[in-house]
N, CA and C of each residue as an Amber inpcrd file, in Angstrom:
protein
   351
 119.4200000  96.2870000  95.7730000 118.1630000  96.1450000  95.9350000
 117.0460000  96.3020000  94.7030000 115.8460000  95.5920000  94.3090000
 115.4280000  95.8780000  93.2410000 113.9740000  96.7080000  93.4190000
 113.2520000  97.0330000  92.6660000 112.4370000  98.4040000  92.4090000
 110.8770000  97.5040000  92.5540000 109.9920000  97.8890000  93.1920000
 108.2400000  97.0780000  92.9800000 107.6590000  97.7390000  92.6130000
 106.6350000  97.5610000  91.6400000 105.4390000  98.8680000  91.6260000
 104.5160000  98.0970000  92.3160000 103.5880000  98.2370000  92.9180000
 102.7150000  97.7440000  94.1810000 100.9490000  98.5550000  93.2550000
 100.3570000  98.3130000  92.6430000  99.0530000  98.5540000  92.2530000
  97.5840000  98.1940000  93.1330000  97.4040000  99.0450000  93.9590000
  96.2650000  98.7490000  94.7330000  94.7440000  99.0800000  94.1720000
  93.9930000  97.8620000  94.0920000  92.7500000  97.5770000  93.5030000
  91.4950000  97.5070000  94.6120000  90.4590000  98.3150000  93.8850000
  89.1650000  97.9750000  94.0840000  87.8650000  97.9280000  93.5110000
  87.0660000  96.7390000  93.9340000  86.5150000  95.9360000  92.7670000
  85.0960000  96.4660000  92.8160000  84.3340000  97.1280000  91.9230000
  83.5290000  97.4420000  92.0050000  82.3690000  96.9840000  90.5430000
  81.1110000  97.3980000  91.3300000  79.9450000  96.3080000  89.7640000
  79.2770000  97.6820000  89.8680000  79.1940000  98.0390000  88.7900000
  78.4790000  99.5920000  88.4240000  76.6280000  98.6850000  88.2450000
  75.7950000  99.4040000  87.5830000  74.5630000  99.3770000  88.1110000
  73.6390000  98.3120000  87.1830000  74.7030000  97.9310000  86.0300000
  74.5490000  96.7980000  84.7480000  75.0370000  95.5030000  85.4530000
  75.5210000  95.3190000  86.5740000  75.8760000  94.2600000  87.0340000
  77.5900000  93.8740000  86.5860000  78.2450000  94.8510000  85.6230000
  79.4540000  94.6010000  84.9580000  80.3960000  94.8000000  86.5860000
  81.2980000  93.9390000  86.5290000  82.6140000  93.7550000  87.3880000
  83.6580000  94.6840000  87.2390000  84.2070000  95.2730000  87.7470000
  85.3120000  96.1790000  87.1150000  86.4870000  96.5360000  88.2900000
  87.2590000  96.3810000  87.8070000  88.9830000  96.5040000  88.7890000
  88.9810000  98.0190000  88.6210000  89.2000000  98.7240000  89.9320000
  89.6120000 100.0720000  90.0680000  91.2390000 100.8210000  90.5820000
  92.1540000 100.6550000  89.9230000  93.5240000 101.0550000  90.2040000
  93.5700000 102.6390000  91.2850000  93.3550000 102.4160000  92.8190000
  93.1880000 103.1420000  93.8060000  94.8930000 104.0310000  93.4470000
  95.8000000 103.3310000  93.3280000  97.1570000 104.2850000  93.9240000
  97.9640000 103.0920000  93.2870000  99.0960000 103.5150000  92.7140000
 100.3620000 102.9290000  92.1260000 101.3900000 103.4690000  93.1510000
 102.2350000 102.6420000  93.8490000 103.2240000 103.1350000  94.5940000
 104.4370000 102.1810000  94.3270000 106.0270000 103.1480000  94.1060000
 107.2690000 102.5970000  93.2440000 108.0860000 102.4300000  94.8460000
 108.0860000 101.3230000  94.5360000 109.2500000 101.0880000  95.7240000
 110.9100000 100.5930000  95.8670000 111.9230000 101.6920000  96.0560000
 112.8240000 101.2840000  95.4420000 114.5040000 100.6800000  96.5730000
 113.7210000 100.8410000  97.4940000 114.3980000 100.4900000  98.8750000
 114.2960000  99.1940000  99.4400000 113.4920000  98.2330000  98.7640000
 112.7740000  96.9780000  98.9330000 114.5470000  95.7430000  99.1130000
 114.7840000  95.2390000 100.0380000 115.2280000  94.0280000  99.7100000
 114.3790000  92.3710000  99.1520000 113.2430000  92.9930000  99.3420000
 112.6300000  91.5860000  98.7390000 110.8870000  92.1580000  98.1480000
 110.4940000  91.0240000  97.9780000 108.9670000  91.6660000  97.6590000
 108.0340000  91.5640000  98.5730000 107.9930000  90.6940000  99.9740000
 107.4810000  91.1860000 101.2460000 108.0640000  92.4110000 101.8370000
 109.2240000  93.0370000 101.6460000 109.1390000  94.5600000 102.5530000
 109.0260000  95.6640000 101.7920000 108.5870000  94.9980000  99.8380000
 107.7490000  96.4220000  99.1360000 106.6390000  96.3800000  99.5120000
 106.1890000  94.9100000  99.7860000 104.8910000  95.1300000 100.0690000
 104.1870000  95.6970000 101.3380000 105.1990000  95.4250000 102.1010000
 105.2860000  96.5130000 104.1540000 105.4450000  97.8780000 103.3660000
 106.0140000  97.9530000 102.8540000 106.3920000  99.7040000 102.8500000
 105.2430000 100.6500000 101.6370000 104.5690000  99.8820000 101.4930000
 103.7680000 100.1480000  99.6440000 102.3730000  99.9930000 100.6670000
 102.6260000  99.6150000 101.4490000 101.1550000  99.6820000 102.3880000
 101.0360000 100.7230000 103.4940000 102.2600000 101.0570000 103.8940000
 102.4560000 101.8380000 104.6330000 102.0090000 103.3300000 103.9920000
 102.5810000 103.6030000 102.8430000 102.7230000 104.5340000 102.1760000
 101.1340000 105.4060000 101.7320000 100.6780000 103.6780000 101.6020000
  98.8590000 103.6880000 100.8360000  98.3290000 104.1300000 102.0880000
  98.4930000 103.8990000 103.0720000  97.8370000 104.4290000 104.0540000
  97.7050000 106.0410000 104.7070000  99.1450000 106.2960000 104.4690000
  99.6100000 107.3470000 104.7230000  98.6140000 108.5550000 103.5970000
  99.2960000 108.1820000 102.3660000  98.5850000 108.7300000 101.1510000
  97.1890000 108.6230000 101.2560000  96.3880000 108.2130000 101.5330000
  94.8480000 108.0870000 101.7720000  94.4930000 108.2780000 103.4130000
  95.3000000 108.5290000 104.2780000  94.6880000 109.0530000 105.3100000
  94.0930000 107.8020000 106.2720000  94.1550000 106.6200000 106.3680000
  93.8080000 105.4330000 106.7690000  94.4990000 104.6730000 107.4490000
  93.7940000 104.0770000 108.4260000  94.3740000 103.3730000 109.3520000
  95.1790000 101.6440000 108.5670000  94.2350000 101.7680000 107.9340000
  93.8720000 100.0570000 107.1770000  93.8490000 100.3780000 105.7160000
  94.6080000  99.8690000 104.3520000  94.6490000 100.1730000 103.3710000
  93.1980000  99.2600000 102.4650000  93.1160000  98.1730000 103.5150000
  91.9250000  97.3730000 102.6580000  90.6210000  97.7100000 102.9870000
  90.4270000  99.5240000 103.8610000  89.5420000 100.6230000 103.6260000
  88.9820000 100.9120000 102.0930000  90.1610000 101.5140000 101.1530000
  90.4070000 102.0490000  99.9840000  90.5130000 101.0440000  98.9080000
  90.9420000  99.4360000  99.3750000  91.3540000  98.8450000  98.3380000
  90.8350000  97.2250000  98.5420000  90.4940000  96.4030000  97.7500000
  90.1260000  95.1110000  98.0970000  91.6170000  94.1290000  97.5660000
  92.4870000  94.0840000  97.1010000  93.6230000  93.9160000  96.7100000
  94.6790000  94.2760000  96.1800000  96.1400000  93.7570000  96.0800000
  97.4720000  94.1570000  95.6740000  97.9960000  93.5620000  94.3840000
  98.5520000  94.3190000  93.8690000  99.0670000  93.6480000  92.6900000
 100.4350000  93.6360000  92.5950000 101.7410000  93.1480000  92.2410000
 103.2710000  93.1830000  92.8420000 103.9700000  93.4080000  91.7500000
 104.5850000  94.1630000  90.7630000 105.4140000  93.7930000  89.8190000
 106.7290000  94.1570000  90.1120000 107.9930000  93.0200000  89.9810000
 109.7200000  93.9130000  90.0310000 109.5260000  94.5010000  88.5180000
 110.6540000  95.4710000  88.8320000 110.6050000  96.4110000  87.7010000
 112.3170000  96.6060000  87.5910000 112.5020000  96.3030000  86.0430000
 113.6410000  96.0710000  85.7670000 114.6940000  97.6450000  85.2570000
 113.7890000  98.9530000  85.2790000 114.2690000  99.9990000  85.4670000
 115.0700000 100.3490000  86.1820000 116.1130000 101.1960000  86.7180000
 116.9800000 101.6980000  87.1870000 115.5400000 102.9080000  88.1130000
 116.2000000 103.0710000  89.7120000 115.2280000 103.2950000  90.2990000
 114.9970000 104.9930000  90.1260000 116.7110000 105.4400000  89.3940000
 115.8560000 106.8620000  89.3520000 115.2410000 107.3550000  87.9550000
 114.8010000 106.2530000  86.8690000 114.2850000 106.1740000  86.1140000
 112.7120000 106.0890000  86.1150000 112.1930000 105.6660000  87.3190000
 111.1500000 105.4550000  87.8030000 110.8720000 106.7410000  88.6620000
 109.4540000 106.9580000  88.1280000 108.3330000 107.8540000  89.5100000
 107.2820000 107.5830000  89.6870000 106.8720000 107.7600000  91.1550000
 105.2640000 107.0680000  91.5470000 104.4100000 107.9340000  90.9060000
 103.3660000 107.1760000  90.4330000 102.3940000 107.2920000  89.9120000
 100.8490000 107.2460000  90.5860000  99.9000000 107.4700000  90.0340000
  99.2430000 107.4860000  90.8660000  97.8520000 107.1500000  89.4180000
  96.9910000 105.9770000  89.9850000  96.1080000 105.8620000  88.2610000
  94.7080000 106.2150000  88.6960000  94.2930000 106.9370000  90.2390000
  93.0990000 107.5970000  90.0490000  93.2720000 109.1980000  89.8060000
  93.6010000 109.6420000  89.1500000  93.5300000 111.5890000  89.1800000
  92.2570000 112.5170000  89.1490000  92.4570000 113.8500000  89.7340000
  90.8610000 114.2850000  90.2330000  90.4410000 114.7810000  88.9880000
  88.9650000 114.7990000  88.7720000  87.9980000 114.7930000  87.5750000
  88.2690000 116.0990000  87.1790000  88.4780000 117.1180000  88.0180000
  88.9260000 118.5850000  87.6220000  90.2100000 118.6370000  86.3120000
  90.9630000 117.8150000  86.9390000  92.4500000 117.8090000  85.8190000
  91.3620000 117.2440000  84.7500000  90.8970000 116.8870000  84.3210000
  90.2590000 116.0950000  82.8470000  90.0830000 117.1880000  82.0160000
  90.0370000 117.0730000  80.9010000  89.2070000 117.1500000  79.4780000
  87.6790000 117.4620000  80.1950000  86.8310000 118.0520000  79.2220000
  85.2800000 117.8840000  79.4260000  85.2910000 116.6870000  79.2390000
  84.0040000 116.3420000  80.2010000  84.1610000 114.3170000  79.9560000
  83.4810000 114.6870000  78.4870000  83.9870000 113.6590000  78.4750000
  83.0820000 112.7100000  76.9100000  82.1930000 111.7230000  77.4610000
  81.8310000 111.1560000  76.7860000  80.5130000 109.8260000  76.7140000
  81.8770000 108.5320000  77.2800000  83.0220000 108.2910000  76.9470000
  83.3410000 107.1320000  77.0730000  84.1090000 107.8010000  78.6310000
  84.1500000 108.7980000  79.0280000  85.3210000 109.1020000  80.1540000
  84.3630000 108.5760000  81.6040000  84.7740000 107.7210000  82.4680000
  84.5310000 107.1020000  83.1020000  84.0450000 108.4600000  84.6290000
  83.1750000 108.2800000  85.4480000  82.6420000 109.1190000  86.2650000
  83.5740000 109.2610000  87.2960000  83.9060000 110.1720000  88.5610000
  84.9660000 110.4260000  89.2520000  86.1580000 110.6330000  88.9930000
  86.8420000 110.6480000  87.7510000  88.5020000 110.5550000  87.6700000
  88.7820000 109.3520000  87.4750000  87.7630000 108.1970000  87.8050000
  88.6070000 106.8660000  87.5490000  89.0840000 106.2650000  86.6980000
  90.4090000 105.4370000  86.4710000  90.4860000 104.6190000  85.2400000
  89.8340000 103.0420000  85.5690000  88.9580000 103.1680000  84.8260000
  88.6090000 101.6690000  85.1460000  88.7070000 100.6530000  83.9010000
  89.1040000  99.5410000  84.1800000  89.4750000  98.6640000  83.2080000
  88.8170000  97.1960000  83.4070000  87.8740000  96.5760000  82.5600000
  87.2550000  95.1490000  83.1410000  88.3070000  93.9360000  83.7670000
  87.9850000  93.4570000  84.7940000  88.2730000  92.2720000  84.9270000
  88.5050000  91.2450000  84.1030000  89.5240000  90.7860000  83.7390000
  90.2600000  89.6420000  83.2700000  89.9100000  88.2190000  83.3920000
  89.3930000  86.8510000  82.5620000  89.3920000  85.7550000  83.3570000
  90.5850000  85.5570000  83.8510000  91.6930000  85.5520000  83.5850000
  92.4910000  85.1810000  83.6540000  93.1780000  85.7350000  84.9130000
  94.2310000  85.1330000  85.9180000  94.8600000  85.9170000  86.7260000
  95.9300000  86.8250000  86.1960000  96.5970000  87.4600000  86.9880000
  97.4000000  88.1160000  86.4530000  98.9410000  87.5040000  86.7990000
  99.6700000  87.6470000  86.2640000 101.3900000  87.2450000  86.3880000
 102.0540000  86.9000000  87.4900000 101.7730000  88.0570000  87.9180000
 102.4080000  88.9340000  88.9990000 102.1350000  88.5600000  90.5910000
 102.3160000  88.3670000  91.7500000 101.8570000  88.2090000  92.7020000
 101.0140000  89.1730000  93.6070000 100.1460000  88.4420000  93.7030000
  98.6930000  89.4550000  94.0440000  97.8590000  89.3530000  95.4570000
  97.9510000  90.1440000  96.2040000  97.4690000  89.9350000  97.1620000
  96.5740000  90.3700000  97.8210000  95.2080000  88.9630000  98.7140000
  93.7280000  89.5580000  98.6500000  93.5110000  90.4530000  99.9480000
  92.6280000  90.7250000 100.5370000  92.1560000  91.5480000 101.5520000
  90.8970000  90.4290000 102.1210000  91.7000000  90.4680000 103.7850000
  91.0270000  88.3850000 104.1500000  89.2000000  89.6350000 104.6150000
  88.8640000  90.6320000 103.9450000  87.3270000  90.6930000 104.9510000
  86.2780000  90.0990000 104.0840000
């Protein structure tokens, strides 16, 4: 079985009209037979972690990457960190403790799932 990393993203627009992808959560799945099973498991875990019934309430799409490292060497991480765990806010630190990256013009190399809303 392969290990997969599933990242859930929300698309936001700031007050200047600039579009950003915000990683809501990253979930590693090490017990999946294939990509489809990894996605199903990750969606279920995302919903449990966020305490919601549908992953699309907190994310617009997801990205799946197959990892080559053994499962023991990989640990689950979150892109969103509480603002209280950060050092004092600097001019470049994003609000609400979120990691924000601008959208690139090209599509990610891996499989991307879209919300159908």
